[in-house]
TIFI-157615 format. One record per residue: residue in three letters; x, y, z of N, C-alpha, C in turn. Coordinates in nm, 4 decimals, padded with zeros to 6 digits. Atoms other than C-alpha are relative to their C-alpha. Example, Ala and Ser with C-alpha at 12.3 -4.5 7.8 and 13.67 -1.06 7.14 Angstrom:
! TIFI-157615
res;n_px;n_py;n_pz;ca_px;ca_py;ca_pz;c_px;c_py;c_pz
ALA;00.0890;-00.1190;00.0000;01.2300;-00.4500;00.7800;00.0900;00.1200;00.0000
SER;-00.0820;-00.1190;-00.0060;01.3670;-00.1060;00.7140;-00.0770;00.1090;00.0730
//
This chain:
! TIFI-157615
res;n_px;n_py;n_pz;ca_px;ca_py;ca_pz;c_px;c_py;c_pz
PHE;-00.0461;00.0492;00.0861;00.1086;00.3630;01.8972;-00.0079;-00.1761;-00.0123
VAL;-00.0058;00.1581;00.0443;00.1335;-00.0229;01.7220;00.1425;00.0154;-00.0169
LYS;-00.1392;00.0897;-00.0182;00.4280;-00.2424;01.8138;00.0508;-00.0532;-00.1671
ASN;-00.0515;00.0911;00.1679;00.4506;-00.4467;01.4685;-00.1033;00.0512;-00.0838
ALA;00.1044;-00.0633;00.1454;00.3115;-00.3044;01.1296;00.0758;-00.0861;-00.0925
LEU;-00.0401;00.0773;00.1334;00.3637;-00.5056;00.8105;-00.0512;00.0503;-00.0768
ALA;00.0683;-00.0692;00.0880;00.2674;-00.2792;00.5216;00.0808;-00.0806;-00.1202
VAL;-00.0516;00.0721;00.1491;00.2665;-00.4872;00.2021;-00.0633;00.0651;-00.0983
ASP;00.0626;-00.0383;00.1513;00.1756;-00.4210;-00.1889;-00.0114;-00.0711;-00.0641
ALA;00.1420;00.0959;00.0173;-00.1010;-00.6324;-00.2100;-00.1386;00.0154;00.0658
PRO;00.1435;-00.0303;-00.0215;-00.4817;-00.5872;-00.2259;-00.0338;-00.1108;00.1229
ARG;00.0944;00.0607;-00.1541;-00.6891;-00.7123;00.1341;-00.0902;-00.0139;-00.0624
SER;00.1212;-00.0004;00.0195;-00.9511;-00.6620;-00.0494;-00.0473;-00.0009;-00.1550
VAL;00.0508;-00.0446;00.1047;-01.1835;-00.6381;-00.3361;-00.1268;00.0405;-00.0328
PRO;00.1305;-00.0889;-00.0325;-01.4380;-00.4151;-00.4896;-00.1020;-00.0508;-00.0072
ASN;00.1419;00.0888;-00.0338;-01.7759;-00.4815;-00.4128;-00.0605;00.0100;-00.1581
TRP;00.0011;00.0409;00.1148;-01.8911;-00.5930;-00.7599;-00.1696;00.0342;00.0119
GLN;00.1199;-00.0052;-00.0025;-02.2616;-00.5490;-00.6591;-00.0370;00.1573;-00.0042
GLU;00.0702;-00.1467;-00.0226;-02.2543;-00.1621;-00.5587;00.1031;00.0503;-00.0904
GLU;-00.1120;-00.1260;00.0363;-01.9103;00.0074;-00.6795;00.0430;-00.0420;-00.1680
ASN;-00.0743;00.0171;00.1063;-01.7048;-00.0204;-00.9911;00.0774;-00.1094;-00.0017
TYR;-00.0457;00.1327;00.0062;-01.5892;-00.3586;-01.1105;00.1660;00.0176;00.0873
ALA;-00.0897;-00.0072;-00.0053;-01.2458;-00.2350;-01.0855;00.1225;00.0569;00.0655
TYR;-00.1155;-00.0852;-00.1394;-01.1235;-00.0156;-00.8434;-00.0885;00.0318;00.1646
ARG;00.0591;-00.0051;-00.1992;-01.1966;00.0122;-00.4403;00.0206;00.1828;00.0187
SER;-00.0153;-00.1847;-00.0140;-01.2383;00.4146;-00.3189;00.1435;00.0066;00.0177
CYS;-00.1638;-00.0317;-00.0038;-00.8706;00.3330;-00.2038;00.0856;-00.0006;-00.0829
GLU;-00.0684;-00.0367;00.0925;-00.7616;00.3142;-00.5026;-00.0413;00.1347;-00.1031
LYS;00.0159;-00.1175;00.0749;-00.9560;00.5846;-00.6770;00.0696;00.1143;00.1041
ALA;-00.0710;-00.1260;-00.1239;-00.7789;00.8371;-00.3518;00.1170;-00.0518;-00.0508
ALA;-00.1243;00.0074;00.0761;-00.4483;00.6696;-00.5042;-00.0071;00.0429;-00.1134
LYS;-00.0315;-00.0686;00.1360;-00.5139;00.8073;-00.8310;-00.0148;00.1140;-00.0071
ALA;-00.0023;-00.1186;-00.0466;-00.5686;01.1317;-00.6794;00.1183;00.0722;00.0161
ILE;-00.1859;-00.0056;-00.0630;-00.2037;01.1035;-00.5666;00.0751;00.0169;-00.1400
ASP;-00.0636;00.0519;00.1052;-00.0896;00.9650;-00.8585;-00.0516;-00.0236;-00.1217
PRO;00.0848;00.0602;00.0997;-00.2930;00.9513;-01.1717;00.0207;-00.1195;-00.0558
GLY;-00.0223;00.1372;00.0859;-00.1294;00.6927;-01.3182;00.0040;-00.1629;00.1096
ALA;00.0546;00.1195;-00.0718;-00.1719;00.4263;-01.0359;-00.1376;-00.0638;-00.0177
GLY;00.1306;00.0673;00.0435;-00.4443;00.1802;-01.1195;00.0497;-00.1816;00.0418
THR;-00.0203;00.1492;-00.0413;-00.4528;-00.2247;-01.0638;00.0497;-00.0482;-00.1509
PHE;-00.0649;00.0801;00.1154;-00.3070;-00.4585;-01.2664;-00.0397;-00.1820;00.0261
SER;00.0433;00.1410;00.0042;-00.3962;-00.8256;-01.3542;00.0402;-00.1375;00.0925
GLY;-00.1022;00.0506;-00.1211;-00.1719;-01.0197;-01.0722;-00.0737;00.0502;00.1411
ALA;00.0212;-00.0682;-00.0402;-00.4141;-00.8005;-00.8339;-00.0443;-00.1408;00.1075
ALA;00.0940;00.0986;-00.0989;-00.6666;-01.0751;-00.7614;00.0839;-00.0991;00.0403
ALA;-00.1183;00.1146;-00.0340;-00.3817;-01.3950;-00.7489;00.0411;00.0598;00.1347
LEU;-00.0749;-00.0369;-00.1591;-00.2098;-01.1364;-00.4434;-00.1023;00.0142;00.0848
TYR;00.1757;00.0464;-00.0644;-00.5737;-01.1079;-00.3029;-00.0091;-00.1203;00.0844
LEU;00.0218;00.1189;-00.0443;-00.6203;-01.4514;-00.2719;00.1249;-00.0603;00.1093
ARG;-00.1401;00.0416;-00.0739;-00.2621;-01.5122;-00.1228;-00.0219;00.0441;00.1510
TRP;00.0184;-00.0123;-00.1473;-00.4168;-01.3522;00.1752;-00.0727;-00.1220;00.0742
PHE;00.0577;00.1124;-00.0600;-00.5821;-01.6701;00.2656;00.1071;-00.1012;00.0592
GLU;-00.1272;00.0760;-00.0505;-00.2788;-01.8387;00.3056;00.0627;00.0610;00.0971
ILE;-00.1428;-00.0625;-00.0879;-00.0259;-01.5826;00.4760;-00.1251;00.0700;00.1057
LYS;00.0852;-00.0199;-00.1316;-00.2728;-01.4549;00.7512;00.0079;-00.0749;00.1396
PRO;00.0051;00.0600;-00.1234;-00.3089;-01.7015;00.9507;00.1594;-00.0812;00.0768
LYS;-00.1007;00.0280;-00.0065;00.0484;-01.7773;00.9739;00.1045;00.1871;00.0823
LEU;-00.0490;-00.1058;-00.0750;00.1329;-01.4366;01.1049;-00.0062;-00.0119;00.1413
PRO;00.0179;-00.0259;-00.1628;00.1764;-01.3157;01.4883;-00.1027;00.0747;00.0112
ARG;00.1350;-00.0542;-00.0350;-00.1318;-01.2639;01.6349;00.0038;00.1929;00.0270
ASP;-00.0783;-00.1176;-00.0392;00.0264;-00.9245;01.7435;00.0597;00.1288;-00.1264
CYS;-00.0578;-00.0756;00.1327;00.1360;-00.8065;01.3849;-00.1534;00.0581;-00.0954
ARG;00.0444;-00.0594;00.1323;-00.0630;-00.5605;01.1984;-00.0447;00.0419;-00.1225
VAL;-00.0416;00.0285;00.0683;-00.0776;-00.6069;00.8718;-00.1188;00.1246;-00.1077
ILE;00.0694;-00.1401;00.1250;-00.1833;-00.2651;00.6017;00.0707;-00.0310;-00.1035
GLU;-00.0014;-00.0404;00.1199;-00.2033;-00.2176;00.2829;00.0560;00.0805;-00.0263
THR;00.0118;-00.0948;00.0966;-00.0051;00.0247;00.0518;00.0343;-00.0424;-00.1229
TYR;-00.0463;-00.0272;00.1078;00.1100;00.1218;-00.2626;00.1233;00.0313;-00.0271
PRO;-00.0930;-00.0605;00.0199;00.4819;00.1811;-00.3621;-00.0226;00.1242;-00.0852
ARG;00.0102;-00.1223;00.1529;00.4014;00.3997;-00.7044;-00.0436;00.1247;00.0996
VAL;00.1000;-00.1019;-00.0481;00.1760;00.5880;-00.4660;00.0641;00.0730;00.1441
VAL;-00.1092;-00.0406;-00.0852;00.3920;00.6243;-00.1678;00.1712;00.0878;-00.0986
TRP;-00.0991;00.0055;00.1004;00.6765;00.7031;-00.4616;-00.0853;00.1837;00.0270
LYS;-00.0140;-00.1442;00.0879;00.5201;01.0214;-00.5711;-00.0517;00.0963;00.1439
ARG;00.0267;-00.0700;-00.0961;00.3821;01.1072;-00.2252;00.1240;00.0828;00.1039
LEU;-00.1079;-00.0283;-00.0731;00.7485;01.1409;-00.0979;00.0725;00.0983;-00.1160
ASN;-00.0822;-00.0729;00.1351;00.8196;01.3310;-00.4181;00.1571;-00.0295;-00.0096
LEU;-00.1185;00.0325;00.0547;01.0997;01.1322;-00.5189;-00.0399;00.0238;-00.1917
PRO;00.0278;-00.0093;00.0905;01.1977;01.1949;-00.8609;-00.0304;-00.1156;-00.1459
GLY;00.1107;00.0539;00.1010;00.9864;01.0715;-01.2195;-00.0335;-00.0897;00.0916
THR;00.0670;00.1219;-00.0401;00.8442;00.7213;-01.1492;00.0591;-00.1140;00.0041
PRO;-00.0816;00.1300;-00.0373;00.9193;00.4089;-01.0510;00.1037;-00.0568;-00.1409
LYS;-00.0328;00.0666;00.0911;00.9425;00.2781;-01.3971;00.1093;00.1037;-00.1214
GLN;-00.1338;-00.1235;00.0794;01.2201;00.6018;-01.5144;00.0637;-00.0408;00.1507
LEU;-00.1271;00.0233;-00.0863;01.4519;00.4373;-01.2291;00.1329;00.0399;-00.0020
SER;-00.1434;00.0036;00.0428;01.7129;00.4081;-01.4263;00.0682;00.1543;-00.0405
LEU;-00.0704;-00.1449;00.0239;01.7440;00.7837;-01.5272;-00.0161;00.0479;00.1291
TYR;-00.0202;-00.0688;-00.0869;01.6720;00.9087;-01.1717;00.0629;-00.1107;00.1283
ARG;-00.0027;00.1229;-00.1484;01.8385;00.6015;-00.9771;00.1144;00.0854;00.1047
PRO;-00.0708;-00.0295;-00.0965;02.1013;00.8351;-00.7971;-00.0561;00.1061;00.1009
GLN;00.0593;-00.0494;-00.0648;01.8744;01.0840;-00.6811;-00.0800;-00.0752;00.0843
VAL;00.1010;00.0644;-00.0609;01.6214;00.8395;-00.5779;00.0674;-00.0845;00.1287
GLN;-00.0691;00.0634;-00.0735;01.8702;00.6307;-00.3984;00.0441;00.1162;00.1253
ALA;-00.1124;-00.1212;-00.1284;02.0281;00.9596;-00.2126;-00.0989;00.0583;00.0973
LYS;00.1274;-00.0279;-00.0544;01.6395;01.0468;-00.1178;00.0047;-00.0870;00.1009
LEU;00.0377;00.1182;-00.1405;01.5676;00.7227;00.0491;00.0712;-00.0353;00.1032
SER;-00.1218;00.0695;-00.1089;01.9088;00.6518;00.2265;00.0043;00.0984;00.0822
LYS;00.0157;-00.0949;-00.1322;01.8506;00.9839;00.3935;-00.1533;-00.0289;00.0464
LEU;00.0694;00.0361;-00.0606;01.5049;00.8977;00.4578;-00.0007;-00.1033;00.1397
VAL;-00.0153;00.1117;-00.0520;01.5504;00.5651;00.5908;00.1240;-00.0138;00.0884
GLN;-00.1043;00.0481;-00.0516;01.8831;00.6347;00.7420;00.0787;-00.0978;-00.0183
SER;-00.0561;00.1073;00.0639;02.0256;00.3524;00.5617;00.0242;00.0329;-00.1537
PRO;-00.0262;-00.0032;00.1392;02.2453;00.2920;00.2650;-00.1496;-00.0683;-00.1187
CYS;00.0582;00.1101;00.1366;02.0416;00.1813;-00.0773;00.0218;00.0384;-00.0998
ASP;-00.1078;00.0368;00.1104;02.3170;00.2080;-00.2821;-00.0737;-00.1409;-00.1173
GLY;-00.0072;00.1275;00.0794;02.2699;-00.0215;-00.5867;-00.1724;-00.1042;00.0162
PHE;00.1282;00.0941;-00.0162;01.9039;-00.1545;-00.5175;-00.0556;00.0003;-00.1092
SER;00.0715;-00.0245;00.1514;01.6635;-00.2497;-00.7829;-00.1497;00.0298;00.0063
SER;00.1423;-00.0510;-00.0723;01.2971;-00.1546;-00.7882;-00.0708;-00.0557;00.0711
HIS;00.0873;00.0832;-00.1349;01.1883;-00.4396;-00.6192;00.0521;00.0006;00.1264
GLN;-00.0816;-00.0134;-00.1281;01.4321;-00.3474;-00.3380;-00.0502;00.1270;00.0386
ILE;00.0499;-00.1033;00.0037;01.3248;-00.0004;-00.3586;-00.1929;-00.0193;00.0325
ASP;00.1194;00.0134;00.0109;00.9596;-00.0933;-00.3827;-00.0266;-00.0399;00.1775
ALA;-00.0007;00.0818;-00.1349;01.0164;-00.3332;-00.0427;00.0248;00.1427;00.1658
VAL;-00.0423;-00.0982;-00.1153;01.1864;-00.0015;00.1342;-00.1437;00.0855;00.0477
LEU;00.1339;-00.0708;00.0136;00.8623;00.1706;00.0389;-00.0969;-00.0189;00.1093
CYS;00.1018;00.0750;-00.0403;00.6562;-00.0687;00.1776;00.0403;00.0272;00.1754
ALA;00.0151;00.0061;-00.1594;00.8543;-00.0514;00.5192;00.0070;00.1008;00.0734
TYR;-00.0154;-00.1105;-00.0663;00.8889;00.2952;00.5869;-00.1270;00.0634;00.0113
VAL;00.1354;-00.0416;-00.0066;00.4808;00.2896;00.5315;-00.0147;-00.0693;00.1483
ALA;-00.0036;00.1058;-00.1149;00.5170;00.0171;00.8008;00.0335;00.1099;00.1289
PHE;-00.0689;-00.0925;-00.0754;00.7288;00.2491;00.9987;-00.1000;00.1345;00.0443
CYS;00.0934;-00.1431;-00.0303;00.4931;00.5808;00.9636;-00.1298;-00.0796;00.0676
TYR;00.1557;00.0828;-00.0378;00.1666;00.3266;01.0374;00.0628;00.0244;00.1862
ALA;00.0081;00.0477;-00.1102;00.3309;00.2061;01.3583;00.0141;00.1436;00.0914
ALA;-00.0552;-00.1126;-00.0649;00.4678;00.5864;01.4628;-00.1428;00.0571;00.0148
GLY;00.1234;-00.0875;00.0190;00.1328;00.7497;01.3661;00.0270;00.1047;-00.1031
ARG;-00.0099;-00.1089;00.1364;00.2334;00.9476;01.0707;-00.0258;-00.0763;-00.1296
ALA;00.0342;00.0440;00.1340;00.0634;00.7614;00.8179;-00.1550;00.0160;-00.0240
GLU;00.1061;-00.0392;00.0435;-00.2580;00.8538;00.6005;-00.0800;-00.1305;-00.0656
ALA;00.0945;00.1041;00.0598;-00.5734;00.5809;00.5371;-00.0587;00.1024;-00.1360
LEU;00.0961;-00.0537;00.0615;-00.7075;00.6281;00.2014;-00.0693;-00.1234;-00.0364
GLY;00.1080;00.1162;00.0055;-01.0288;00.4909;00.1156;-00.1200;-00.0005;00.1238
THR;00.0947;-00.0124;-00.0711;-01.3536;00.4328;00.2891;00.0309;-00.1270;00.0932
ARG;-00.0414;00.0555;-00.0746;-01.3152;00.2308;00.5870;-00.1252;-00.1415;-00.0060
GLY;00.0791;00.1376;-00.0380;-01.4218;-00.1702;00.6140;-00.0209;-00.0630;-00.1748
GLU;00.0061;00.0278;00.1489;-01.3798;-00.1724;00.2049;00.1351;-00.0447;-00.0092
GLY;-00.1908;-00.0013;00.0074;-00.9698;-00.1790;00.2136;00.0221;00.1016;00.0022
LEU;-00.0564;-00.1714;-00.0093;-00.7484;00.1181;00.2776;00.1208;-00.0395;-00.0269
ILE;-00.1595;-00.0337;00.0033;-00.4199;00.2435;00.1625;00.0575;00.0293;00.0641
PHE;-00.0804;-00.1080;-00.1055;-00.1682;00.3794;00.3664;00.0887;00.0367;-00.0878
VAL;-00.1398;-00.1314;00.0001;00.0972;00.6534;00.2899;00.0114;00.0562;00.0969
PRO;00.0079;-00.0578;-00.0921;00.2650;00.8528;00.4501;-00.0179;00.1143;00.0359
ALA;00.0924;-00.1070;-00.0087;00.1113;01.1470;00.6187;00.0256;00.1112;-00.0187
ILE;-00.0655;-00.0688;00.0380;00.1601;01.4583;00.5065;00.0047;00.1285;00.0915
ASP;-00.0167;-00.0868;-00.0813;00.0633;01.6626;00.8030;00.0891;-00.1040;00.1270
GLN;-00.0793;00.0814;-00.0974;00.2657;01.5698;01.1467;-00.0879;-00.1085;00.0475
MET;00.1290;00.0728;-00.0707;-00.0112;01.3525;01.2769;-00.1596;-00.0127;-00.0411
LYS;00.1195;00.0234;00.0885;-00.2928;01.1312;01.1353;-00.1019;-00.0890;00.1148
ARG;00.0058;00.0999;-00.1140;-00.5287;00.9947;01.3789;-00.0786;-00.1820;-00.1150
LEU;00.0251;00.1039;00.0796;-00.5644;00.6019;01.2194;-00.0899;-00.1025;00.0691
PRO;00.1266;00.1088;-00.0355;-00.8559;00.3640;01.2162;00.0725;-00.1160;00.1005
GLU;-00.0501;00.1613;-00.0957;-00.8110;00.0408;01.4595;-00.0029;-00.0906;-00.0682
ASP;-00.0227;00.0952;00.0988;-00.7321;-00.2616;01.3036;-00.1660;-00.0303;-00.0811
GLU;00.1124;-00.0178;00.1034;-00.9827;-00.2542;01.0048;-00.0485;-00.1597;-00.0448
ASP;00.0855;00.0789;-00.0191;-01.2259;-00.4948;00.9900;-00.0664;-00.0285;-00.2077
ILE;00.0574;00.0436;00.0828;-01.3115;-00.6055;00.6230;-00.1134;-00.0403;-00.0579
LYS;00.1594;00.0107;00.0637;-01.6764;-00.6182;00.4977;00.0147;-00.1062;-00.0894
PRO;00.0119;00.0904;00.0611;-01.7712;-00.9486;00.3541;-00.0159;00.0221;-00.1287
CYS;00.0608;-00.0315;00.1150;-01.8951;-00.7822;00.0416;00.1539;00.0275;-00.0999
PHE;-00.1768;-00.0620;00.0852;-01.4937;-00.6563;-00.0385;00.0713;-00.1447;00.0086
ARG;-00.0713;00.0970;-00.0390;-01.3996;-00.9949;00.0364;-00.0030;-00.1636;-00.1082
ARG;00.0538;00.1435;00.1021;-01.5273;-01.2349;-00.2537;-00.0404;00.0349;-00.1446
PHE;-00.0203;-00.0363;00.1648;-01.5222;-01.2263;-00.6572;-00.1947;-00.0057;-00.0284
LYS;00.1147;00.0281;00.0818;-01.8294;-01.1986;-00.8964;-00.0477;-00.1576;-00.0246
PRO;00.0697;00.1481;00.0774;-02.0062;-01.5881;-00.9467;00.0479;-00.0052;-00.1154
MET;-00.0555;00.0439;00.1293;-01.8449;-01.7147;-01.2538;-00.0947;-00.0708;-00.0512
GLY;00.0793;00.1059;00.0506;-02.0973;-01.8961;-01.4414;-00.1817;00.0266;00.0494
PRO;00.1432;-00.0172;-00.0444;-02.4783;-01.9714;-01.3844;-00.0713;00.0338;00.1015
//
């Protein structure tokens, strides 16, 4: 099991524009199988670039994994969707409070995303997370449906998934 895990809602890699669909990694395609509404957004590239600033500041023994709260929401069978939180707030907060054994009353959608990320880190550290995607390309982790899933060791993202298509001539 992992001692220190941090799950973040930000891409740790980009699609391989030479061989893949320019907009989706295999982990995002697998996430769409769980939640067809899952997708990328225009700010994803800026979040990816932040990794170059953040990674050196993290403790060496901290394993950072990528997650996707909207897909975790669906995996945990929370009612509605994140955009419908106002319609299902009491039910979502009650289910999350029970799951994490701590009150989540009054949480904003961003705070709920943070709780979902923390829960995925907890599952990952306990060996109860599932990796979506192809190793080396960037994985998205979600809570496992089965009791235990064998997790890959620390993922080394291949260089072709760490750069953008050149702009210009």
